[in-house]
Structure formats: structure tokens, C-alpha cells
All heavy atoms as TSV, in Angstrom:
chain	resi	resn	atom	element	x	y	z
A	1	MET	N	N	5.108	8.440	-12.191
A	1	MET	CA	C	5.917	7.330	-11.682
A	1	MET	C	C	7.061	7.902	-10.845
A	1	MET	O	O	7.747	8.814	-11.268
A	1	MET	CB	C	6.463	6.518	-12.855
A	1	MET	CG	C	7.378	5.394	-12.457
A	1	MET	SD	S	7.976	4.376	-13.824
A	1	MET	CE	C	6.518	3.424	-14.168
A	2	ASN	N	N	7.273	7.348	-9.656
A	2	ASN	CA	C	8.385	7.837	-8.846
A	2	ASN	C	C	9.683	7.125	-9.241
A	2	ASN	O	O	9.672	6.155	-9.993
A	2	ASN	CB	C	8.077	7.718	-7.352
A	2	ASN	CG	C	8.043	6.311	-6.834
A	2	ASN	OD1	O	8.866	5.470	-7.211
A	2	ASN	ND2	N	7.110	6.020	-5.957
A	3	LEU	N	N	10.784	7.617	-8.716
A	3	LEU	CA	C	12.094	7.083	-9.116
A	3	LEU	C	C	12.305	5.642	-8.668
A	3	LEU	O	O	12.942	4.868	-9.384
A	3	LEU	CB	C	13.210	7.981	-8.588
A	3	LEU	CG	C	13.243	9.374	-9.207
A	3	LEU	CD1	C	14.344	10.208	-8.564
A	3	LEU	CD2	C	13.425	9.327	-10.707
A	4	LEU	N	N	11.786	5.266	-7.521
A	4	LEU	CA	C	11.922	3.875	-7.080
A	4	LEU	C	C	11.180	2.943	-8.038
A	4	LEU	O	O	11.718	1.910	-8.434
A	4	LEU	CB	C	11.405	3.701	-5.658
A	4	LEU	CG	C	11.472	2.287	-5.106
A	4	LEU	CD1	C	12.893	1.736	-5.160
A	4	LEU	CD2	C	10.939	2.250	-3.682
A	5	ASP	N	N	9.980	3.322	-8.425
A	5	ASP	CA	C	9.238	2.522	-9.408
A	5	ASP	C	C	10.026	2.401	-10.708
A	5	ASP	O	O	10.084	1.334	-11.319
A	5	ASP	CB	C	7.874	3.139	-9.701
A	5	ASP	CG	C	6.913	3.054	-8.536
A	5	ASP	OD1	O	7.102	2.187	-7.657
A	5	ASP	OD2	O	5.963	3.866	-8.501
A	6	GLU	N	N	10.635	3.496	-11.127
A	6	GLU	CA	C	11.414	3.497	-12.372
A	6	GLU	C	C	12.641	2.592	-12.250
A	6	GLU	O	O	12.957	1.839	-13.172
A	6	GLU	CB	C	11.833	4.929	-12.729
A	6	GLU	CG	C	12.490	5.066	-14.058
A	6	GLU	CD	C	11.561	4.804	-15.240
A	6	GLU	OE1	O	10.329	4.821	-15.085
A	6	GLU	OE2	O	12.091	4.585	-16.345
A	7	LEU	N	N	13.327	2.646	-11.109
A	7	LEU	CA	C	14.473	1.758	-10.890
A	7	LEU	C	C	14.051	0.298	-10.932
A	7	LEU	O	O	14.724	-0.531	-11.551
A	7	LEU	CB	C	15.140	2.058	-9.541
A	7	LEU	CG	C	16.112	3.214	-9.504
A	7	LEU	CD1	C	16.471	3.559	-8.063
A	7	LEU	CD2	C	17.360	2.902	-10.302
A	8	GLU	N	N	12.962	-0.024	-10.269
A	8	GLU	CA	C	12.471	-1.409	-10.278
A	8	GLU	C	C	12.141	-1.858	-11.694
A	8	GLU	O	O	12.443	-2.987	-12.079
A	8	GLU	CB	C	11.245	-1.539	-9.373
A	8	GLU	CG	C	11.584	-1.436	-7.907
A	8	GLU	CD	C	10.368	-1.510	-6.998
A	8	GLU	OE1	O	9.222	-1.283	-7.470
A	8	GLU	OE2	O	10.550	-1.796	-5.802
A	9	LYS	N	N	11.547	-0.981	-12.462
A	9	LYS	CA	C	11.199	-1.299	-13.852
A	9	LYS	C	C	12.453	-1.516	-14.702
A	9	LYS	O	O	12.572	-2.516	-15.414
A	9	LYS	CB	C	10.357	-0.166	-14.434
A	9	LYS	CG	C	9.959	-0.355	-15.867
A	9	LYS	CD	C	9.160	0.853	-16.337
A	9	LYS	CE	C	9.247	0.979	-17.838
A	9	LYS	NZ	N	8.788	2.279	-18.301
A	10	ILE	N	N	13.392	-0.601	-14.625
A	10	ILE	CA	C	14.616	-0.685	-15.432
A	10	ILE	C	C	15.431	-1.920	-15.066
A	10	ILE	O	O	15.929	-2.638	-15.937
A	10	ILE	CB	C	15.479	0.585	-15.270
A	10	ILE	CG1	C	14.771	1.796	-15.872
A	10	ILE	CG2	C	16.845	0.399	-15.924
A	10	ILE	CD1	C	15.430	3.125	-15.521
A	11	LEU	N	N	15.595	-2.160	-13.764
A	11	LEU	CA	C	16.439	-3.260	-13.296
A	11	LEU	C	C	15.724	-4.605	-13.290
A	11	LEU	O	O	16.366	-5.650	-13.273
A	11	LEU	CB	C	16.966	-2.952	-11.894
A	11	LEU	CG	C	17.910	-1.749	-11.781
A	11	LEU	CD1	C	18.207	-1.460	-10.315
A	11	LEU	CD2	C	19.185	-1.979	-12.569
A	12	GLY	N	N	14.410	-4.596	-13.258
A	12	GLY	CA	C	13.652	-5.846	-13.215
A	12	GLY	C	C	13.708	-6.531	-11.869
A	12	GLY	O	O	13.575	-7.756	-11.784
A	13	ILE	N	N	13.932	-5.743	-10.812
A	13	ILE	CA	C	13.998	-6.281	-9.455
A	13	ILE	C	C	13.241	-5.363	-8.504
A	13	ILE	O	O	12.898	-4.241	-8.849
A	13	ILE	CB	C	15.450	-6.448	-8.962
A	13	ILE	CG1	C	16.197	-5.108	-8.992
A	13	ILE	CG2	C	16.179	-7.508	-9.754
A	13	ILE	CD1	C	17.588	-5.140	-8.392
A	14	LYS	N	N	13.012	-5.864	-7.297
A	14	LYS	CA	C	12.382	-5.093	-6.218
A	14	LYS	C	C	13.428	-4.790	-5.153
A	14	LYS	O	O	14.554	-5.297	-5.206
A	14	LYS	CB	C	11.229	-5.888	-5.595
A	14	LYS	CG	C	10.130	-6.254	-6.569
A	14	LYS	CD	C	9.301	-5.052	-6.883
A	14	LYS	CE	C	8.118	-5.446	-7.775
A	14	LYS	NZ	N	7.399	-4.314	-8.257
A	15	ILE	N	N	13.047	-3.976	-4.171
A	15	ILE	CA	C	13.930	-3.648	-3.051
A	15	ILE	C	C	14.482	-4.942	-2.442
A	15	ILE	O	O	13.758	-5.925	-2.284
A	15	ILE	CB	C	13.164	-2.855	-1.973
A	15	ILE	CG1	C	12.770	-1.479	-2.495
A	15	ILE	CG2	C	13.959	-2.728	-0.684
A	15	ILE	CD1	C	13.903	-0.487	-2.564
A	16	ASP	N	N	15.761	-4.920	-2.096
A	16	ASP	CA	C	16.491	-6.047	-1.482
A	16	ASP	C	C	16.706	-7.224	-2.422
A	16	ASP	O	O	17.016	-8.320	-1.970
A	16	ASP	CB	C	15.813	-6.522	-0.183
A	16	ASP	CG	C	15.834	-5.449	0.895
A	16	ASP	OD1	O	16.834	-4.700	0.969
A	16	ASP	OD2	O	14.862	-5.355	1.664
A	17	GLU	N	N	16.560	-6.996	-3.721
A	17	GLU	CA	C	16.871	-8.031	-4.709
A	17	GLU	C	C	18.088	-7.600	-5.524
A	17	GLU	O	O	18.439	-6.424	-5.561
A	17	GLU	CB	C	15.687	-8.275	-5.644
A	17	GLU	CG	C	14.485	-8.867	-4.967
A	17	GLU	CD	C	13.320	-9.114	-5.900
A	17	GLU	OE1	O	13.312	-8.609	-7.046
A	17	GLU	OE2	O	12.396	-9.818	-5.480
A	18	THR	N	N	18.711	-8.579	-6.181
A	18	THR	CA	C	19.889	-8.345	-7.010
A	18	THR	C	C	19.583	-8.780	-8.430
A	18	THR	O	O	18.919	-9.802	-8.638
A	18	THR	CB	C	21.094	-9.140	-6.463
A	18	THR	OG1	O	21.344	-8.706	-5.114
A	18	THR	CG2	C	22.347	-8.918	-7.294
A	19	THR	N	N	20.097	-8.021	-9.394
A	19	THR	CA	C	19.881	-8.381	-10.789
A	19	THR	C	C	20.566	-9.710	-11.088
A	19	THR	O	O	21.506	-10.110	-10.403
A	19	THR	CB	C	20.434	-7.292	-11.732
A	19	THR	OG1	O	21.821	-7.061	-11.441
A	19	THR	CG2	C	19.654	-5.994	-11.607
A	20	GLU	N	N	20.081	-10.402	-12.103
A	20	GLU	CA	C	20.632	-11.716	-12.465
A	20	GLU	C	C	22.121	-11.654	-12.752
A	20	GLU	O	O	22.853	-12.599	-12.456
A	20	GLU	CB	C	19.895	-12.276	-13.673
A	20	GLU	CG	C	18.505	-12.764	-13.351
A	20	GLU	CD	C	17.837	-13.437	-14.531
A	20	GLU	OE1	O	18.535	-13.932	-15.434
A	20	GLU	OE2	O	16.594	-13.464	-14.538
A	21	ASP	N	N	22.598	-10.547	-13.332
A	21	ASP	CA	C	24.023	-10.416	-13.646
A	21	ASP	C	C	24.861	-10.015	-12.434
A	21	ASP	O	O	26.057	-9.837	-12.527
A	21	ASP	CB	C	24.239	-9.424	-14.786
A	21	ASP	CG	C	23.744	-8.014	-14.478
A	21	ASP	OD1	O	23.348	-7.735	-13.320
A	21	ASP	OD2	O	23.741	-7.189	-15.405
A	22	LYS	N	N	24.196	-9.871	-11.273
A	22	LYS	CA	C	24.845	-9.523	-9.997
A	22	LYS	C	C	25.472	-8.130	-10.015
A	22	LYS	O	O	26.264	-7.787	-9.145
A	22	LYS	CB	C	25.911	-10.553	-9.596
A	22	LYS	CG	C	25.442	-11.985	-9.593
A	22	LYS	CD	C	24.522	-12.239	-8.440
A	22	LYS	CE	C	24.215	-13.727	-8.355
A	22	LYS	NZ	N	22.835	-14.047	-8.324
A	23	LEU	N	N	25.091	-7.302	-10.970
A	23	LEU	CA	C	25.672	-5.968	-11.088
A	23	LEU	C	C	25.017	-4.965	-10.144
A	23	LEU	O	O	25.678	-4.080	-9.617
A	23	LEU	CB	C	25.561	-5.486	-12.538
A	23	LEU	CG	C	26.320	-4.239	-12.924
A	23	LEU	CD1	C	27.814	-4.371	-12.629
A	23	LEU	CD2	C	26.125	-3.951	-14.410
A	24	PHE	N	N	23.715	-5.116	-9.911
A	24	PHE	CA	C	22.988	-4.153	-9.079
A	24	PHE	C	C	22.172	-4.856	-8.010
A	24	PHE	O	O	21.528	-5.869	-8.282
A	24	PHE	CB	C	22.016	-3.320	-9.931
A	24	PHE	CG	C	22.675	-2.519	-11.006
A	24	PHE	CD1	C	22.613	-2.937	-12.325
A	24	PHE	CD2	C	23.347	-1.353	-10.713
A	24	PHE	CE1	C	23.214	-2.201	-13.336
A	24	PHE	CE2	C	23.948	-0.604	-11.706
A	24	PHE	CZ	C	23.887	-1.032	-13.023
A	25	THR	N	N	22.198	-4.294	-6.807
A	25	THR	CA	C	21.286	-4.667	-5.734
A	25	THR	C	C	20.545	-3.400	-5.355
A	25	THR	O	O	21.162	-2.359	-5.139
A	25	THR	CB	C	22.039	-5.221	-4.512
A	25	THR	OG1	O	22.737	-6.397	-4.902
A	25	THR	CG2	C	21.091	-5.551	-3.367
A	26	LEU	N	N	19.237	-3.487	-5.293
A	26	LEU	CA	C	18.418	-2.320	-4.995
A	26	LEU	C	C	18.143	-2.281	-3.499
A	26	LEU	O	O	17.507	-3.173	-2.947
A	26	LEU	CB	C	17.115	-2.397	-5.788
A	26	LEU	CG	C	16.212	-1.176	-5.774
A	26	LEU	CD1	C	16.959	0.067	-6.223
A	26	LEU	CD2	C	15.008	-1.418	-6.671
A	27	GLU	N	N	18.676	-1.262	-2.846
A	27	GLU	CA	C	18.500	-1.094	-1.406
A	27	GLU	C	C	17.952	0.299	-1.138
A	27	GLU	O	O	18.285	1.248	-1.834
A	27	GLU	CB	C	19.827	-1.250	-0.673
A	27	GLU	CG	C	20.454	-2.609	-0.848
A	27	GLU	CD	C	21.812	-2.729	-0.188
A	27	GLU	OE1	O	22.553	-1.733	-0.152
A	27	GLU	OE2	O	22.115	-3.819	0.279
A	28	PHE	N	N	17.128	0.406	-0.114
A	28	PHE	CA	C	16.564	1.700	0.267
A	28	PHE	C	C	17.296	2.229	1.481
A	28	PHE	O	O	17.599	1.484	2.405
A	28	PHE	CB	C	15.069	1.563	0.587
A	28	PHE	CG	C	14.441	2.870	0.956
A	28	PHE	CD1	C	14.048	3.758	-0.027
A	28	PHE	CD2	C	14.265	3.213	2.284
A	28	PHE	CE1	C	13.478	4.971	0.306
A	28	PHE	CE2	C	13.706	4.436	2.622
A	28	PHE	CZ	C	13.302	5.309	1.633
A	29	THR	N	N	17.591	3.519	1.463
A	29	THR	CA	C	18.169	4.182	2.618
A	29	THR	C	C	17.455	5.508	2.797
A	29	THR	O	O	16.997	6.109	1.823
A	29	THR	CB	C	19.689	4.397	2.449
A	29	THR	OG1	O	20.201	4.986	3.642
A	29	THR	CG2	C	20.014	5.276	1.272
A	30	SER	N	N	17.353	5.958	4.007
A	30	SER	CA	C	16.636	7.202	4.249
A	30	SER	C	C	17.480	8.420	3.882
A	30	SER	O	O	16.938	9.468	3.543
A	30	SER	CB	C	16.197	7.294	5.705
A	30	SER	OG	O	17.318	7.220	6.559
A	31	CYS	N	N	18.807	8.303	3.915
A	31	CYS	CA	C	19.643	9.477	3.652
A	31	CYS	C	C	21.053	9.067	3.219
A	31	CYS	O	O	21.663	8.197	3.810
A	31	CYS	CB	C	19.731	10.326	4.906
A	31	CYS	SG	S	20.696	11.827	4.688
A	32	LEU	N	N	21.546	9.740	2.178
A	32	LEU	CA	C	22.943	9.570	1.769
A	32	LEU	C	C	23.763	10.816	2.117
A	32	LEU	O	O	24.924	10.906	1.774
A	32	LEU	CB	C	23.040	9.307	0.261
A	32	LEU	CG	C	22.517	7.959	-0.218
A	32	LEU	CD1	C	22.570	7.889	-1.741
A	32	LEU	CD2	C	23.314	6.823	0.382
A	33	GLY	N	N	23.131	11.789	2.773
A	33	GLY	CA	C	23.828	13.010	3.174
A	33	GLY	C	C	24.047	13.986	2.038
A	33	GLY	O	O	24.983	14.775	2.071
A	34	CYS	N	N	23.208	13.923	1.028
A	34	CYS	CA	C	23.364	14.787	-0.148
A	34	CYS	C	C	22.073	15.566	-0.423
A	34	CYS	O	O	21.588	15.615	-1.550
A	34	CYS	CB	C	23.716	13.955	-1.368
A	34	CYS	SG	S	25.191	12.972	-1.204
A	35	CYS	N	N	21.501	16.161	0.606
A	35	CYS	CA	C	20.202	16.826	0.464
A	35	CYS	C	C	20.186	17.874	-0.643
A	35	CYS	O	O	19.185	18.032	-1.338
A	35	CYS	CB	C	19.803	17.487	1.774
A	35	CYS	SG	S	19.495	16.304	3.095
A	36	GLU	N	N	21.296	18.565	-0.833
A	36	GLU	CA	C	21.340	19.616	-1.851
A	36	GLU	C	C	21.285	19.062	-3.272
A	36	GLU	O	O	21.052	19.798	-4.219
A	36	GLU	CB	C	22.586	20.496	-1.688
A	36	GLU	CG	C	23.898	19.829	-2.029
A	36	GLU	CD	C	24.470	18.909	-0.957
A	36	GLU	OE1	O	23.925	18.833	0.161
A	36	GLU	OE2	O	25.483	18.251	-1.249
A	37	LYS	N	N	21.479	17.751	-3.432
A	37	LYS	CA	C	21.446	17.122	-4.756
A	37	LYS	C	C	20.275	16.143	-4.908
A	37	LYS	O	O	20.207	15.429	-5.888
A	37	LYS	CB	C	22.755	16.369	-5.006
A	37	LYS	CG	C	23.958	17.259	-5.094
A	37	LYS	CD	C	25.196	16.443	-5.360
A	37	LYS	CE	C	26.421	17.348	-5.399
A	37	LYS	NZ	N	27.621	16.597	-5.718
A	38	ALA	N	N	19.386	16.122	-3.939
A	38	ALA	CA	C	18.270	15.166	-3.950
A	38	ALA	C	C	17.369	15.375	-5.158
A	38	ALA	O	O	17.219	16.500	-5.628
A	38	ALA	CB	C	17.469	15.295	-2.663
A	39	PRO	N	N	16.810	14.290	-5.652
A	39	PRO	CA	C	16.982	12.902	-5.215
A	39	PRO	C	C	18.304	12.325	-5.722
A	39	PRO	O	O	18.790	12.717	-6.783
A	39	PRO	CB	C	15.795	12.183	-5.832
A	39	PRO	CG	C	15.444	12.976	-7.040
A	39	PRO	CD	C	15.810	14.393	-6.717
A	40	VAL	N	N	18.874	11.412	-4.927
A	40	VAL	CA	C	20.177	10.829	-5.258
A	40	VAL	C	C	20.130	9.310	-5.185
A	40	VAL	O	O	19.237	8.725	-4.583
A	40	VAL	CB	C	21.295	11.339	-4.318
A	40	VAL	CG1	C	21.459	12.821	-4.422
A	40	VAL	CG2	C	21.059	10.926	-2.898
A	41	MET	N	N	21.123	8.688	-5.813
A	41	MET	CA	C	21.357	7.254	-5.660
A	41	MET	C	C	22.860	7.049	-5.657
A	41	MET	O	O	23.619	7.896	-6.135
A	41	MET	CB	C	20.695	6.438	-6.768
A	41	MET	CG	C	21.365	6.482	-8.101
A	41	MET	SD	S	20.564	5.328	-9.238
A	41	MET	CE	C	21.434	5.740	-10.737
A	42	GLN	N	N	23.271	5.925	-5.106
A	42	GLN	CA	C	24.689	5.594	-5.031
A	42	GLN	C	C	24.911	4.247	-5.682
A	42	GLN	O	O	24.175	3.290	-5.433
A	42	GLN	CB	C	25.141	5.549	-3.574
A	42	GLN	CG	C	26.610	5.291	-3.405
A	42	GLN	CD	C	27.049	5.429	-1.955
A	42	GLN	OE1	O	26.306	5.900	-1.105
A	42	GLN	NE2	N	28.255	4.996	-1.677
A	43	ILE	N	N	25.938	4.181	-6.530
A	43	ILE	CA	C	26.377	2.921	-7.126
A	43	ILE	C	C	27.848	2.800	-6.771
A	43	ILE	O	O	28.664	3.619	-7.194
A	43	ILE	CB	C	26.196	2.900	-8.656
A	43	ILE	CG1	C	24.731	3.118	-9.026
A	43	ILE	CG2	C	26.718	1.575	-9.225
A	43	ILE	CD1	C	24.476	3.232	-10.519
A	44	GLY	N	N	28.166	1.794	-5.982
A	44	GLY	CA	C	29.532	1.675	-5.486
A	44	GLY	C	C	29.836	2.889	-4.626
A	44	GLY	O	O	29.087	3.216	-3.723
A	45	GLU	N	N	30.905	3.579	-4.942
A	45	GLU	CA	C	31.290	4.777	-4.184
A	45	GLU	C	C	30.819	6.061	-4.857
A	45	GLU	O	O	31.027	7.147	-4.329
A	45	GLU	CB	C	32.818	4.817	-4.016
A	45	GLU	CG	C	33.382	3.647	-3.231
A	45	GLU	CD	C	32.850	3.592	-1.809
A	45	GLU	OE1	O	32.737	4.639	-1.149
A	45	GLU	OE2	O	32.526	2.465	-1.355
A	46	GLU	N	N	30.179	5.954	-5.999
A	46	GLU	CA	C	29.769	7.131	-6.763
A	46	GLU	C	C	28.306	7.490	-6.475
A	46	GLU	O	O	27.426	6.641	-6.490
A	46	GLU	CB	C	29.942	6.860	-8.259
A	46	GLU	CG	C	29.894	8.091	-9.098
A	46	GLU	CD	C	30.389	7.845	-10.514
A	46	GLU	OE1	O	30.885	6.738	-10.817
A	46	GLU	OE2	O	30.268	8.775	-11.313
A	47	VAL	N	N	28.075	8.782	-6.209
A	47	VAL	CA	C	26.743	9.290	-5.923
A	47	VAL	C	C	26.268	10.123	-7.104
A	47	VAL	O	O	27.014	10.931	-7.653
A	47	VAL	CB	C	26.743	10.144	-4.635
A	47	VAL	CG1	C	25.373	10.771	-4.392
A	47	VAL	CG2	C	27.158	9.297	-3.440
A	48	PHE	N	N	25.024	9.910	-7.495
A	48	PHE	CA	C	24.416	10.626	-8.615
A	48	PHE	C	C	23.241	11.427	-8.082
A	48	PHE	O	O	22.386	10.887	-7.376
A	48	PHE	CB	C	23.928	9.636	-9.681
A	48	PHE	CG	C	25.021	8.778	-10.222
A	48	PHE	CD1	C	25.331	7.573	-9.620
A	48	PHE	CD2	C	25.754	9.189	-11.320
A	48	PHE	CE1	C	26.348	6.780	-10.114
A	48	PHE	CE2	C	26.775	8.391	-11.816
A	48	PHE	CZ	C	27.079	7.194	-11.214
A	49	GLY	N	N	23.184	12.707	-8.417
A	49	GLY	CA	C	22.147	13.567	-7.883
A	49	GLY	C	C	21.280	14.216	-8.931
A	49	GLY	O	O	21.503	14.069	-10.131
A	50	ASN	N	N	20.281	14.946	-8.438
A	50	ASN	CA	C	19.308	15.639	-9.284
A	50	ASN	C	C	18.702	14.672	-10.298
A	50	ASN	O	O	18.616	14.968	-11.488
A	50	ASN	CB	C	19.946	16.842	-9.978
A	50	ASN	CG	C	20.534	17.821	-8.985
A	50	ASN	OD1	O	19.876	18.218	-8.039
A	50	ASN	ND2	N	21.788	18.181	-9.183
A	51	LEU	N	N	18.307	13.510	-9.817
A	51	LEU	CA	C	17.856	12.431	-10.697
A	51	LEU	C	C	16.470	12.672	-11.282
A	51	LEU	O	O	15.601	13.259	-10.640
A	51	LEU	CB	C	17.856	11.110	-9.945
A	51	LEU	CG	C	19.222	10.608	-9.508
A	51	LEU	CD1	C	19.085	9.372	-8.643
A	51	LEU	CD2	C	20.108	10.315	-10.706
A	52	THR	N	N	16.319	12.188	-12.490
A	52	THR	CA	C	15.040	12.120	-13.189
A	52	THR	C	C	14.939	10.706	-13.755
A	52	THR	O	O	15.954	10.001	-13.833
A	52	THR	CB	C	14.983	13.125	-14.352
A	52	THR	OG1	O	15.967	12.756	-15.325
A	52	THR	CG2	C	15.209	14.554	-13.885
A	53	PRO	N	N	13.756	10.274	-14.164
A	53	PRO	CA	C	13.660	8.943	-14.778
A	53	PRO	C	C	14.591	8.789	-15.981
A	53	PRO	O	O	15.198	7.730	-16.166
A	53	PRO	CB	C	12.188	8.845	-15.191
A	53	PRO	CG	C	11.483	9.703	-14.194
A	53	PRO	CD	C	12.427	10.863	-13.971
A	54	GLN	N	N	14.759	9.825	-16.770
A	54	GLN	CA	C	15.638	9.754	-17.937
A	54	GLN	C	C	17.102	9.606	-17.523
A	54	GLN	O	O	17.854	8.852	-18.140
A	54	GLN	CB	C	15.469	11.004	-18.816
A	54	GLN	CG	C	14.100	11.168	-19.414
A	54	GLN	CD	C	13.052	11.705	-18.430
A	54	GLN	OE1	O	13.365	12.274	-17.393
A	54	GLN	NE2	N	11.792	11.490	-18.766
A	55	LYS	N	N	17.510	10.321	-16.485
A	55	LYS	CA	C	18.886	10.207	-15.999
A	55	LYS	C	C	19.152	8.805	-15.452
A	55	LYS	O	O	20.248	8.265	-15.636
A	55	LYS	CB	C	19.164	11.246	-14.911
A	55	LYS	CG	C	19.342	12.648	-15.440
A	55	LYS	CD	C	19.675	13.591	-14.296
A	55	LYS	CE	C	19.839	15.006	-14.772
A	55	LYS	NZ	N	20.165	15.920	-13.654
A	56	LEU	N	N	18.172	8.224	-14.757
A	56	LEU	CA	C	18.347	6.867	-14.223
A	56	LEU	C	C	18.703	5.885	-15.325
A	56	LEU	O	O	19.664	5.127	-15.199
A	56	LEU	CB	C	17.065	6.385	-13.542
A	56	LEU	CG	C	16.694	6.971	-12.203
A	56	LEU	CD1	C	15.356	6.412	-11.750
A	56	LEU	CD2	C	17.766	6.699	-11.175
A	57	ALA	N	N	17.922	5.896	-16.377
A	57	ALA	CA	C	18.152	4.964	-17.486
A	57	ALA	C	C	19.541	5.148	-18.077
A	57	ALA	O	O	20.242	4.174	-18.348
A	57	ALA	CB	C	17.082	5.142	-18.555
A	58	LYS	N	N	19.954	6.383	-18.270
A	58	LYS	CA	C	21.269	6.670	-18.862
A	58	LYS	C	C	22.402	6.195	-17.944
A	58	LYS	O	O	23.345	5.548	-18.396
A	58	LYS	CB	C	21.401	8.162	-19.128
A	58	LYS	CG	C	22.703	8.546	-19.767
A	58	LYS	CD	C	22.789	10.033	-20.011
A	58	LYS	CE	C	24.149	10.374	-20.593
A	58	LYS	NZ	N	24.405	11.803	-20.637
A	59	ILE	N	N	22.303	6.496	-16.660
A	59	ILE	CA	C	23.347	6.110	-15.708
A	59	ILE	C	C	23.476	4.587	-15.635
A	59	ILE	O	O	24.588	4.047	-15.688
A	59	ILE	CB	C	23.033	6.688	-14.314
A	59	ILE	CG1	C	23.183	8.211	-14.327
A	59	ILE	CG2	C	23.935	6.063	-13.241
A	59	ILE	CD1	C	22.563	8.910	-13.127
A	60	LEU	N	N	22.366	3.900	-15.514
A	60	LEU	CA	C	22.405	2.435	-15.415
A	60	LEU	C	C	22.929	1.795	-16.692
A	60	LEU	O	O	23.689	0.833	-16.646
A	60	LEU	CB	C	21.022	1.895	-15.048
A	60	LEU	CG	C	20.525	2.309	-13.668
A	60	LEU	CD1	C	19.073	1.899	-13.487
A	60	LEU	CD2	C	21.394	1.756	-12.564
A	61	ASP	N	N	22.543	2.352	-17.823
A	61	ASP	CA	C	23.035	1.849	-19.090
A	61	ASP	C	C	24.555	2.004	-19.203
A	61	ASP	O	O	25.251	1.091	-19.645
A	61	ASP	CB	C	22.344	2.565	-20.257
A	61	ASP	CG	C	22.709	1.974	-21.602
A	61	ASP	OD1	O	22.593	0.741	-21.755
A	61	ASP	OD2	O	23.123	2.739	-22.496
A	62	GLU	N	N	25.066	3.141	-18.772
A	62	GLU	CA	C	26.524	3.369	-18.798
A	62	GLU	C	C	27.257	2.378	-17.901
A	62	GLU	O	O	28.320	1.881	-18.258
A	62	GLU	CB	C	26.832	4.809	-18.394
A	62	GLU	CG	C	26.459	5.819	-19.450
A	62	GLU	CD	C	26.651	7.258	-19.027
A	62	GLU	OE1	O	27.197	7.512	-17.926
A	62	GLU	OE2	O	26.235	8.151	-19.786
A	63	PHE	N	N	26.720	2.088	-16.719
A	63	PHE	CA	C	27.355	1.111	-15.822
A	63	PHE	C	C	27.334	-0.286	-16.421
A	63	PHE	O	O	28.287	-1.043	-16.261
A	63	PHE	CB	C	26.696	1.118	-14.443
A	63	PHE	CG	C	27.407	1.998	-13.471
A	63	PHE	CD1	C	27.159	3.359	-13.443
A	63	PHE	CD2	C	28.334	1.470	-12.601
A	63	PHE	CE1	C	27.840	4.184	-12.558
A	63	PHE	CE2	C	29.006	2.279	-11.711
A	63	PHE	CZ	C	28.755	3.644	-11.694
A	64	ARG	N	N	26.277	-0.627	-17.107
A	64	ARG	CA	C	26.197	-1.959	-17.714
A	64	ARG	C	C	27.216	-2.122	-18.846
A	64	ARG	O	O	27.654	-3.225	-19.131
A	64	ARG	CB	C	24.791	-2.209	-18.242
A	64	ARG	CG	C	23.822	-2.548	-17.151
A	64	ARG	CD	C	22.493	-3.006	-17.705
A	64	ARG	NE	N	21.729	-3.658	-16.682
A	64	ARG	CZ	C	20.481	-3.326	-16.373
A	64	ARG	NH1	N	19.862	-2.359	-17.027
A	64	ARG	NH2	N	19.842	-3.958	-15.425
A	65	ARG	N	N	27.602	-1.035	-19.487
A	65	ARG	CA	C	28.564	-1.100	-20.592
A	65	ARG	C	C	30.017	-1.152	-20.114
A	65	ARG	O	O	30.913	-1.388	-20.910
A	65	ARG	CB	C	28.382	0.097	-21.516
A	65	ARG	CG	C	27.154	-0.053	-22.387
A	65	ARG	CD	C	27.140	0.973	-23.474
A	65	ARG	NE	N	26.090	1.927	-23.158
A	65	ARG	CZ	C	26.120	3.206	-23.465
A	65	ARG	NH1	N	27.146	3.719	-24.080
A	65	ARG	NH2	N	25.127	3.988	-23.150
A	66	LYS	N	N	30.264	-0.915	-18.841
A	66	LYS	CA	C	31.640	-0.917	-18.320
A	66	LYS	C	C	32.179	-2.319	-18.237
A	66	LYS	O	O	31.542	-3.265	-18.035
A	66	LYS	CB	C	31.709	-0.265	-16.934
A	66	LYS	CG	C	31.513	1.223	-16.992
A	66	LYS	CD	C	31.667	1.797	-15.603
A	66	LYS	CE	C	31.479	3.306	-15.629
A	66	LYS	NZ	N	31.662	3.910	-14.337
């Protein structure tokens, strides 16, 4: 499973959709300028790198608890 598939599964949305709680919108971009940390994602102004499916779940869970 790739990371985009995992994000869609965890969030319950597809690209260009927003979660019901309005906390996350899933958008695709070709580059965030962080090649040395790829794969990466950005939430707000914070960038997360060296992602794995396990890291995705942990990061999203932490944001939901804020």
C-alpha cells in the first residue's frame, strides 16, 4: 500500500476532499522542496518527513488530539 492510499484510508477521504470535522483536506502536490526527507507531507506550516504508514497514523492521531 502506498502512502496516499494509507492517508485516504486513515482520513476516510479522497484527494481534494475534507474530513467531516474540517481538520484535514487531502491535496496532492508534486514537490514541497524537501527531497532529502522524502516522502513528506505538510499539515499547516509543519512538514513531516521520512514517512511510513505507521508514522502517518501516529502524526494524524496527534493532530486530532490537539
